[in-house]
N, C-alpha and C positions, 0 to 999 in steps of 0.2 A: 504494500500500500504506500502511496506517495501523497504527501501533503504539501501545500504551499507554506513556506516559512518566510516570515519577514524579519530581516536582520537590520538592526539600527545600531549605530555607534553611539555609545553614551560617554560623553567626555568626562562627566563627573566620576563614573565608574572606571573610566579608561579601558573600556572593553565593549563587547558586543552583546546586545540583548536580542534574543530570538523569540518570536511569537508565532503560534499556529492559529490563524483566524478561524479555521474550521473546528478547532477544539478549544472552546472557551476556557480560559485560565491556564492553558498549556503554554508556559513561558519558561525560558531558561536564559543562561548567559555564559560568557566565557571571555577571558582576557584577549584571546586571539579568535579570529574567525573560525579556524579549524577546531578550537576548543568549544566554541559556541555550537558548531555543527554537531559534534559528538554529544554534547550535553543535551541538545534539543532532541536528538534521536532517542536518548535514554528517557527524556521527559515524555515523548510521544508513546514509547513502549509502556511506561508506567501509567500514563493516563488511560490508555486503552485497556490495560490489565484491571485497573480499578473500576472502570466503567463496566466491564464484563463481570467482575466479581459482584457488583451491586445490581446485576440484572439489567444493565443498560448497555448492551454491546453496541459498538459503533456500526452504523449502517451506511454503506457507501452510497453517496448521493449520485444521482444521475448527472452525467456530464452535460453542462449547459453551454450553449454557444456564448462567446463573449459578447457584451453589448456592442451594438454597431454605433459608430460615430457618424453623425451627419455633419457635413461641411457646407 
């Protein structure tokens, strides 16, 4: 399963914050981008495990076409 992850650099933390919009509250961080990637992978795994454990398994949403831009 693949998820969109948004990475932002936090100058106060001096590292990267990673957020998965499709999984509310699934956030992690790392001092380097590589560390943030590994940490968010662990966070996603944990998130999905906890959801399944509580009877709320993740259901893959249908792929939707991206919104069209009118010019």
